[in-house]
N, C-alpha and C positions, 0 to 999 in steps of 0.2 A: 521447570524447564532448565534452570541453571543451578549450579552447585551452591549450596548454602555457604560454602567457604568464601564466596565473594564478599560476605559481610565483613571479613577482615580487611578488605580493601577500602572500606568506607569510613573507617574511624580516623578521626584527627589524631595524629601523633601527639603524645603528651609533651607539653613544654617542659624542658628539663629544669629542675629546680636549681641546678648548678650552672646553667647556661647564662651567658652574658645577655642581659636585656638590652638589645641594640636600639635604643630609643630613637636615634636619628633615622633609622630605617623604618621602624614600625610607625613612626609619625608620618613618614612619606606615604606609606601604604594607606594609612587612615585618611590622609588628605586626598588620596586619589579615589576614594570610594564613589565619588560622583561620576567617575569615568566608567566605561564598560569593562575594561581589562586591566589587571595588574600582571605584568610579565616579569618573572624573576628568573634570569637566565645567566648561568655561569657553569664552568666545568665542575667536575666532581669534587666534593669536599669543601665547598665554600659556605656550607651551612644554610643552604636555601630552604630546605624543609624545616629545619629548626627555627629559622627566622619567621617563617609564615606561621608555624604552630605557636610560637611565642606571641606573635601579633594577635592571632585569633583568641588566645587565652585572655587578652585584655580588651578585645574588641566587643562592642555591645550588640553585634549582629550574630545570629545563629549561622553556623557554617556546616556544609557537607564536604567531605573529603574523599576523593577517589585516587588511590595509588595505582598507577598503571605499570604493566610489565609487557614484555615482548609478545606474550600470547594474546594481548588485547588488540592486535592489529586486524582482527576479524571485525568487520563493521557491525554485524549483529551482536557479537559479544560486547564490543565497546558501548554500543547504544543501550544494551540491556543493563550493563553495569552503571552507566550514567543515569539511567532511569531509576534503578534501585537506590542510587545515592539520593536522587531528588525525592524518592518516595518517602524518605524519612521526614520530609517537610510536608508533602501532600500525598496522603495515602491514596492508592489507586493508580498513580501515574505509571508505576512499573508494570502493572497489569495491562494498562492500555498499550504500552510499547511492546510487551511480549506478545500480545494479540496480533499486532501489526506484523511482527517478525515471523510469526507462525503462518501467516497467510500464504497460500499457494500463489497469490498474485501480489507479491511484496510491493508496497508503494515505494516511490523514490525517496532518497535520503531526506529531501526537504520536507516531505510529508511527515515522517516520523519525528524529525526535529521540531516541526511546527506543532505537533501534539504536545511535546514537552514545553514549548514556548507558551502555548495556550494555558497549560496547567500552571506554569511558573507565574504567568501574569495574574493569577488568582491567589498567589501567596499573600497571606494576611500581613506578613512583615517582611522587610528587606532581608535577603540572605546572601551569603558568600559561597560560591561553588569553587572548589579547588581541584585542579587536575595536576597531580604530582607525577614527576618523571615522564613528562610528555615527550621527551626526546626519544623514547622507545617506539613512538608511533611513526611509522613511515608509509602508511596506507593513504593514498590520495583521497579516497572517498571519506575517510575520517576527517582529514583536514577540511574537506569541503563542508562536512557536517558542522564542524566547529565554526568555520567562516560564516555559514548561514546562521548559526546560533548567534554569533556576535552582531551580525547585521540586524537581527530582529530581537535582540535581548531586551526583555522588559526592564524598566527602571528599578524594579524590586530585586534584581539579581546582579551581583557583581562577580565576574569570573576572574580567577587567579590561575595562571599557568606557571608551573615550576618545571624548568627544563635545563638541560646541559647545553643545548644549542638552540638557535633561533628557529622557531617553528615556521612551517610553510603556510603562513596565514597573511592576510592583507594588512600587515603592520604599517606600511607607508600611509595607507588611507586612514588608519586609526590615529596615526601621529598627526596628520594634517588636521583632523577633526578634534584633536585634543581628547581622544577617547582611550588613551592607554598610558599607564604609569609603568616605566621600565626601570628595573634594577639589574645592573650587570656586574661584571667582575670587579670593576673599580669601586662600585658602590659597596660590594659585599666584603671586600678585603678589610681585615681588622686594621684600624689605625693604631698608632702607638699607645694611646691611653687604653684602648680596648685590649690590646695585647698584654699590657701590664696588669690590667684587672683580671684577665683570664688566667694568666700564669700564676700570679701571686695570690689572688683572692678566690678564684674558682677552683683552681687545682692545688692551691696552698703550697707552692714550691719555694717561695721566698728567694727568688733569683735576683741577682744584681742587675743593675741597669745595663751593664755591658752585655751580660748573657742574654737578657731580653732583647736588646737591640740586635744581637747576633741572630737570635731565633727569628726575629721579625724580618731581618734582611734575607736569611736563607729561605724562609717560608713565603715571603712576599705577601704576608697577611692571609695566607691560606689556612683556614680554620682547621681543616683535617690535619694538615702538617703540624700546626701548633698542638693539636690534641694528641697526635701520635708522639710528638716530641715530649710533651708533658708526661704522658704515660711512661715513656722510656726513662725519663729523668726520675720519676717517682720510684721506679724499681732499680735503677742503676744511675745514681746521680752523676757519676763521672762521664756518662755517655754524652754529656753536653759537649765534651771535647771532640768526640767523633762527629757530632752534628756540624761542628765548625768546618769540617773538611769538605762538606758538600757545597756546591755552587748553586743551590736553588733548583736543581732538577727534580720536579715534583714526582716523576715516576720512580727515580732512584730513592728519593727520600721516603716515599710511600712504602716501597718494598723493603728498604732497610729497616725502617723504624717499626713497621708492622711485624716483620720477622723477629725483631728484637723483643717486641711485646709477646708475640706468640710463643717464642722459644722459652720465655720465662714462666709460662704456665705449666702446671703439672701435666704429666703425661696423659692422665685421664681426661683433663679438660681439653688438651690439644686434640685428642682423639674425638671428643665430643664435637669440638668446633669443626674439625675437618670432615667428619662423617656427615654431619648435619648440613654442611655447605651445599649438598646436592639439592636441598629443599629451597624453594623460593620463599616460603613462609612456613612456620612450624609451631607446634605446641609440644608440651612435655611428653605426652603419650606417643606422639608421632616420632619424636626424637628417640624415645626408648625402643620403638619398633625398628628404626633404622640401625641403631647401635646393637640391637638384640641384647645380649648379656654383657656388653662391653664395658659398662660402668656400674658401680655399686650404688651411686646416688641417683635418685629418680630425676628424670628430665626436668620436671617442674622446678625442682630446687636448683638445679644447675642454671636454668634460664634466669631465675630470680637473682642468683649470685652474679651472673654475667651482667645483668642490668644494673645491679648496684655498683659494679666495677666500671661501668660505662664502657664496656668492652665491645664497642661497635655493634651493639644490638639495639634494635628499634622496636618498641611495643606498637602493636597494631590495633589494640582495643583497650578499653578502660578497665577490663577485668584482669589484665595481666595474663591472658591465656595464649594469645597468638603474637608471634614476633617475626622479625626478619633481621638479617645482618645488613650492615652498611654495604653498599654495592662494591666499594673498593675492597673491603675486607672479604666479601664473598669471592671476588675474583682471585684474590691471593690464596684463599683457602682451597679453592677448587684446583688451582695450579699445583699446590703442594700436595693435595690429596693423592694424585697419581703416583707420587713417589713414596707416600707414607703408608698406603694401604697394604695389608699383608697379602702374601701369595694365596692364602686360603680364601680370601674374599676378593671382591672386585667392585668397581664403581657401579657396574651393571647390577650386581647383587644388591647394593644399597638402593638403587632405583626400584628394583623389584620388591624389596621390603616396603618401600614407601607406597608403591602402587597397591599392594595388598591391604595396607593400612587404610588408604583412602577408599578403596572398594568396600572394606568392611564397615566403614563409617558413612557410606552413602555419597561419597564425593567422586562420582564416576568420571567427570571431566579430568580432574587431577590424576585419578588412577590411570586413565588412558595415557596422559602425557608421560608419566613415569614408566608405564609399561613400554612405551615406544623408546624411551631413553635406555631402558634395560634390554632392549632387543627381544622382549617377550611378545612375539607376534601372536602367539596363541591367546594370551590374555587380552592384548590389544584388539584382536579380532572379536573376541567375545564382548568387549566393551563397545566397540563400534556398532555391532549388531544390536546391542541393547536388548531389552525384554519387551519387544513390541514397539519400541520407539528408538530408531537408530540414532546414534550419537550426533550425526551431522544435522539432524533435525532439532537438536536441543542446544543450538548456538555454538557448536564446535566445528563448523563447516571448514574453516581454514586449517586447523590442526589435522583434521581427518584427511582432507585433500592433500596436505603436505606429506603426511605419512604414506598414504596410498601411492603418491607419485614417487616416493623414495624406494618403494619395493620393486623388485625385479619381476619380470613376467613369470619366471619360474615360481617365485614366492606367491604371486597372485594365483597362479594355476593350482597350487597346492590347496588353496582355499577359495573355491569358486565364488563363495558369498562375497569375498572382497571385491571381485570384479563388479558384482552387482552394486555394492555400496559405492564403488567408484563412479559408475554411471549415474546413480541416484544423486550423489553429491555434485557431480558436474551439472546435473539438471538444476539443482538449487543454486549453483554458482552462475547460471546463465550461459553455459557453454554447450548448447544442444548438438553441435556438429561432431563432438567427440564422444557422444554417448553410445551410439549403436555399436561401435567397435568394441566397447567394454562389455556390452551385454552379449554380443556374439562370442567374445572370449570366455565369458562365464559359461555359456552353453557348451562350448568346445571343451572346456576343462571338466565339466560335469560328465560329458560323454567319454572323455579319455579315462576318467576314473571309474567308469562303469556305474555312475550314479543314475538312478532311474528317475527321469524327469516326469514320467507319467504317474508316479505314485502320489497319492494325495493323503494328507496335506503335504505341501512342499513350499515352504516360505520363500526359498530362493526363486523358484519358478514364479511364485506370486508377485514378488517384488520386481522381477524382470518385466512381467506383464504390466504391472502398475506404472513402471517407468516408461514403457513404450506407449501406454495409453496417454500419460501426461505429455509425452513428447509430441504425439499427434494432436493433442488438444491445444498445445502451444501454437502449432502450425495453423490451426483453425482460428483461434481467438486472436492470433497475431496478425492475421491477414483480413479477417472479416469482422463485421460489426454486430451489434445487438439490435438490429433494426428489422430487416425483412429478409425472407428466405425465398430464393428463386429455386423452383423445383422443375426439373425436366419432366417429372411425372405429370405435372399439370398439362403440359403440352401433349403428352402421350394420351392422357385421359380424354382430352378434348379432340383427339384425332385430327391434328392440324395437317393441312396440306400446303405445299408450296405453291406460289403463283397466284393465290387468291387473296386480294387485299383485305376483304372483309374477314376471312378466316384467320389471316395472320394477326388481326387485331386481338385474337383470343390470347395471345402470349401474355401471361399475367405475372404479377408479383404477389406472392402470398405472404401476408404479414406473419411474423413469428418473433418471439423474444430474442432469438439469436439468428445469425446469418451465416450462410455458406453458399458457395456457388456450386452449380451442378457438377462442375469439373472436380470439385473437391469432396464429393460424397465418399470417396474411398478413405479419406482421412476420418470422416465421421464414423464409417464402418469400422475402421481400425481402432478408434477409441472404444467403441462399444465392444468389439470382439476381445480386445486386450483387457478391458476392465472386467468383463465377464470371466475371462480366464483367470485373472488375478483373484477374484472372489471365490472361484472354484478351488484354487490351490492354497490360499492363505489359511492359516490356522484361525479359528474363531476369536482367539484372544489377541491377535495382532491388530488392535483397534485402529491405531493411526493410519496404517497402510490400507486397511479395509475401508476406512472412512473416505480416504482419498479416491480409491477405486470406485466406490459407490457413487460419490458425487460426480466423478467423471462420466460414469455411465448415465446418470441423470441428465447432465448437461448435454451430452452428445445425442441422446434420444430427443431432448427438447429441440436441438438444432435440426434434427431429422424430421421433426413433426410428429413423433410417436409420443403423444402427450401422456397417455396412460402409463407407458413404460417409464417416462421421466418422473411422473408423480410418484410411482412406486419406489423408484430409486431415491428420490429426495426424502420420502418417508423413512426409508431404511437408514439413510445417512443421518437423519435427526435422531433416530433410535440409538445409533452408535454414538453420536455426538453427546447425547445426554449422559453417557458413561464417562465422558472426558470433559473436564472443566475448561470453560473459556476457549472453545475451539472455533476458529474463524471459518473453517470449512462447513461446520454445522450452520453457522449464520448464513453462509452463501447458499446452502441448501434451503434455508428458510426463504431467502429472497427468490430462489428458483420456484419454490412453491407459490409465492405471491404472484410471480409472473404467469404461472400456469393457471391460477385461479382467475387472474385478470383476463387471460385469454379465453377462459370459460364463462366470462361475463359475470362472475361471482365477485363483484367489486367490494362488497362489505367484508368478505373473508380475506380478499387480497389486501385490503387496507390493513387489516389486523396483522397479517404476516409482515408487511413492510414495516409497520410501526414497531413490531416486536423485534425485528432484525436491527433497526436503528437503536432501540433501547439496549439490546444485548451488546452492541459494539460501543456503547457509551458515546456515540456521535463521532467515533474515530474516522478519519478521512481515508478509509480503505476504499478501493474501487466499488465494492459491493454496497457501501453506504450510499454513494452517489446514485447507483441504480435504484435503490429503494426509494430515495427522494423523487427520482423521476417517475417511478411507478405511482407514488402518491400524487404527483402533479397531474398525471393522466387521469387518475381516478377522480380527483376533485374538479378537474375540468369537465368530465362527463356529468358530475353532479351539479354543474353550473355554479360552482363556487370559484369564480375566476381569480379572486384575490388570493385565496389559498393556493390555487394551482400555480399562480405566478410566484408566490413565496417559495413553494417547494421546488419549482423549476430553478429559481436562483440559488437555493441551497444545494441542489444537485450540481449546478454549474460550478459553484464555488468549490465544492468538495472534489468534483471531477478534475478541476484544474490543479488542486492541491495534490491529488493522488496521481496526476498525469494519466487519467483514464481517458484515452482518446475517443473510444467508442461513446462513452457517456457524454463527453463534450459535444460531439456531433448530435447526439440525440437531444440534448438540451437546446442546442441552437435551432434545430428543426422545430422543436416544440414551441420555442419562443417566437419563431417566424410564423408558425400556425396561429398563434394568438394575434399577431399583427394582421394577418389575413382576415381573421374574424372581425376585426375592427376596421377593415378596408383601408388599413395603413399600408398601401402597396410599397411606398418608398422605404418604410421601416423594414418590411418583410424582405424586400430585395437586398437591402444592406446586410441583414443577418445571413441570408442565404448565399450572398456573394462571398462573405467571409468564410462561411462553412465550406463552400466549394473550394476556395483557395486552401483551406486547412486540410481537407481530405486529400487534395492532390499533393500537397506538401508531405503529408504523412503516408502517402501511398495507399490510402483507404478508398480506392476507386469504386469499390462495391457499394459505398455509401452514396454515390452520386444519384442513383435512382430515388432514394429516400428524399434527398433534397429536391429533386425534380418533381416529386409528387406534390410538394407544397407550391412549387413554381407553377405547376399546372393549375392549381386552385386559383392562384393569383391571376393567371392569364384569363381564365374563365370569368373571374370577378370583374376584370377590366374589359370584358367583351371580346377578347381575342380567342375565340373558340377554335379557330383554324390553327393558330399557333399552339394552343393547348393540345390539340390532336397530334400535331407533329412531335411535340415534346414527349407526350405520353408514348407514342409509337417508338420513338428513339430509345427510350429507357424501358420499354416493355412494361408500362404501368397499367395494371388491369383496371382498377377502380377509376383512376384518372382518365383513362381512355374512354371508358363508358360514360363518365360524366361529361367529358368534352363532346362526345357525340350527341348527348342530350342537349347540351347548350347550343349545339349546331342544328338542333331540330331533326337530327337523323335518328329517330326513335327505333327504327328497324335495325339499324346497325348496332345501336346500343344494346338492344335485346339479344342480338346475335352474339355479342361479346358476353353478356351477363349470364344467360341461361345455362350454357355448358359449365361455366365455372361454379354457378350456384349448385349444380348437381355434384360437382367435384367436392366442394367443401361440405355438402350435406353427407356424402358418403363417408367422409373422414371425421365428422362430428366436430369440426372446428367452429365453435359457436361464435367466436368473435367475428370471423369472416362471414358466417351465416347471417349475423345481424346486419352488418354493413351492406352485404349484397342484397338481402331481402328489402331493405329500405330503398336502395337505389333501383332495384327491380320493380318495386311498387310504383315509384315515380315514372319509370320508363313505360310501364304498362298504361298508367294513367295518361301520359302524354301521347301514347299510341292509340288511345281510344278504347282500350280493354279495361273498362272501369271496374267490372266485377272482380276480375283477377287482381287488379291493383289493390282494391279494398281488402281482399283476402290475404294478399302478400303482406300488406302493411299491418293487418291485424295480428298475423303470426309474428311479425317483427316486434310489435308492441308488447306481446306477451313475454317475449324474451327480454326486452329492454326494461320492463317494469321490475323484474326480479332483481336486476342489478342497480336500479335507481337511475338509469340513464336519462339525461335531459338533452345534453348538447348534441348527441348523435342525431337527434330528431330536429331540433330547432335550427341547427346549422344548415339544414336544407332550405331554410328561408320560406318565402311566401308560397312557393310552389307546393309545399307539403301541407299547407293549412287546409285546403279543400278536402284532401284525402283524410285528414284527421277528423274533419267535421262529418264526413260520410261514415267513417267507422263509428263515431259517436252516435250518429243518427240511427244506427242499427242496435243501439243499446249496449255496445261493447266497450269495455275499458273506460267507462265514463269518468271516474275519478282521476285516472292517470292522464287521460286526454285533456281534461280541464287543467290539470297541473302543467301540461306541456303548452297549452294555449296561453295560460297565464305567464309562463316563462317567455314565450315569444313576444307578448306585449311588453313585458319588462325589458326584454332585449332591445326592442325598438326604442324604448325610453332611455335605456342606458346609452345608446348611441346617438341620442338627441333627436330621435324620430318622433313625429307627432301622429297620433291616430288619424286616419284619413276619413273625412265625412263622405256620406253617400254621394253628395253633389259633386265632390272633387274627384271621385274615383274614375278610373278609365274603364272603358268597355273591354271585354275579352279581346276583340279585334285590335283595339288601340294598344292594349298591353302587349299583344303579340308583335305588332309593328314596332313598338318601342324596344322590345327585346332584340329585334333584328337591327334596329338603328344602333343599339349598343354593341352589336357584333360587327359593326362596320359596313353593313349593307347600304348601297345607294338606293335612292327612291326607285329607280328602274329595276334593280335587282330584287327589291322587296316585292314589286308588282309581279315579276316573273315567278318568284318563290311562292306567292300567295294567289297567283292567277287573278290579279287585280289590275285595273287600268291605272296608268301613271297619274291621271288627275285624281282618281279615288285615293291613291296613296297620299298625294299632296294634301287632300282634304283631311284625311286622318291626321296627318302631321300638324296641320293648322289647329285642329281641335285639341290635340295633345299639348301643343305649346300654350294654348289659351288656358287649359286647365292647370297647367303647371306654372303659369305666369312667367314663361321664358321666351327667348327669341331665337335661340340657337340649339342645335342638336346636343352639343357638349353640355350645355346647361340642363337640358332635359334629362340626359343620362345621369348627371350628378344628382339631380333632385330625386329621380326615380330610385337610385341606389340608396339614398338616405331614407326614403320612404319604405324601402324593403320590397319594392315591386319587381326589381330585377336583381340577380345575384351580383 
């Protein structure tokens, strides 16, 4: 994804053999290793980089070094380079970060830095991480990333920042906590003894005490000033008299002495220095390409001679291949180049030569930057478009956006593809409101040029469509959750009519792995239509864009409930992904497959997909990983492995928080509340659901409220408040919750009126997860309504479906009421082994919750059990008599016998005991 040239940024500059070993400062750095940060801060030319490289050469810790430049102000680029630096210590770390940065759902800064921190915590030995020239960084998000890194830095890592100015980091907090060692200008200035050693022993000038004192006074201990002065004295000893005329103005001193040094070089060397100053870093063959035939000596030889002469050239690797000039020297050279270059050439031509060299050697990012500097828009356009992978998708988002923003509308109109790249880059930059105008401009420019947009293939049209599909998908996923899908079609299919309370109860909520409101179906249709259009026009070899369009089509079809279409799209996405190494979108497609298999009740296959997705991401905290863990939690819950389910739910919660995946956070909260309800921990469930409610309101995810309410309905039913459950289910249009509440309220006819049309609806669409849930509830409603034969048949059909996926909890969560039905199915010789397993699980469930098997003598009669259930629902004795057509005294007699059997004296005690025994929900 990133240019291999970045390796030159990662080598520690070699400590100069002729440099002064500043023991007093290196000792301070060594003494501060127990702290988190060493900050070396001073203006240019104070030897900051040299000092740290000298220290590292004698330090017993391994170190990684990242030299920064202004192009590194792109957060993805900065983080990728940082990861590559750390990768030299722990292989695989860079791959993890690049995967995160390629994700179409990029996680927040803290997530990516947390991945690095986790890997750094596993370093076998303490290391030192150096960020050189940090003053070039002015992007706030990068400062935030480094601040987060410092807050959570493992004790095995010590950070060194070398900068010309104090960085925008929480230094005050670090000082208070004694977590930073600071070296500033006053520390870095050469004292008198160091100046004497440098002038007379390192530079071998044998100057008098008077001359050295004068130099020290004029340069104020500034090492670059001393160095420049010494070079000038070497070549022109009398120039010391000229130096005496200056009053310590660093800028004047720098310019004067540097020009004195430069002018004393041969004409060919001067030309070499000036022409190659357009390069941020260089090697011999690159210098030759820029100079063309301007010198007779090969660039490699010239570079080695410049290094031997200490002529402001800094090696960037241990092989002596890549170099850069001192920043001050570069500035001077570039200023003088404008006046030096011949009329037959131009600075733009030098950049153009560099661009072609970089392109020929596979360094497309550097080739692009020099093409832009050369004003070669044709080459820059070709590089931005890439060969199937646009440049802004390879970590060069900021440079590409800056260049596009600098172009006039006329220049963009001349190349319509640039308008499209502009819109796509804005999408990556998180600026959706500006995108559509760019895409329309592209279409207008194509029309004005007579370009046929209907001809196929047409990558411009394909990319426009992909960008529009992604834009619509952001609108969906940004507003809606991954929980349940409300479909107006359900109401239409059940032919609802206004004014009928019972019919209005049919309004349902159909579970689906994604969510959308009926009002937003146009967005879903737009994603599908645009992704299809993209795939129709894109060339077959434009794999990254085709992969994105294919995944978007799958996601949108899954939202819409077209599961077969979604499955086909995910399969195709995985086929494309296999041709591309380490692609996050392919992993997202695998999770999508898992959710579809889970919805099809194929839990064993779904588990395999989720596990495979987690393995492929290496456990990285991208949003898709948290969704995979939640899927595993649901599956293991159904398999009645509650410990595993809880473990996976907590993993999902932790990663969702780290990745700031709001949808996954809500899903985890609801799942954990459901576990509390299973254990009749109403207080714990309410606490979680209250937090979830506040969270979704704060995040504006109001469409998640019905999902929360669904668990609240179960809690109300469990506590005997069936009337409240009915009201809550109606308010949020909860289909299953409403049916269950009617059953708890003994209104079996109304429950069946709600269930049967919806069962027909899901049967027609083949939604097997909804079929299974509805059939089980339908069987219980039929049984309670006295239609025993139909009830047994419905449950038998459900059990056939459930056994294939290994379902346990979906059956035993229905409690004592489903046990007689299971027994009747078993009595007919059907599903014997599976039913025995379910009954054994039910008995184990009672023991797990501290319930004891009830002896025959202690059990309640059916009538007593019926009365107890009405007591739990809050009915008075008189209301119970009216409901069951019994005399008040008869009801009181039943109450007395119930209390005697349960050894209690009050209603509340009877209800509590009955719930523990599993007699009532």
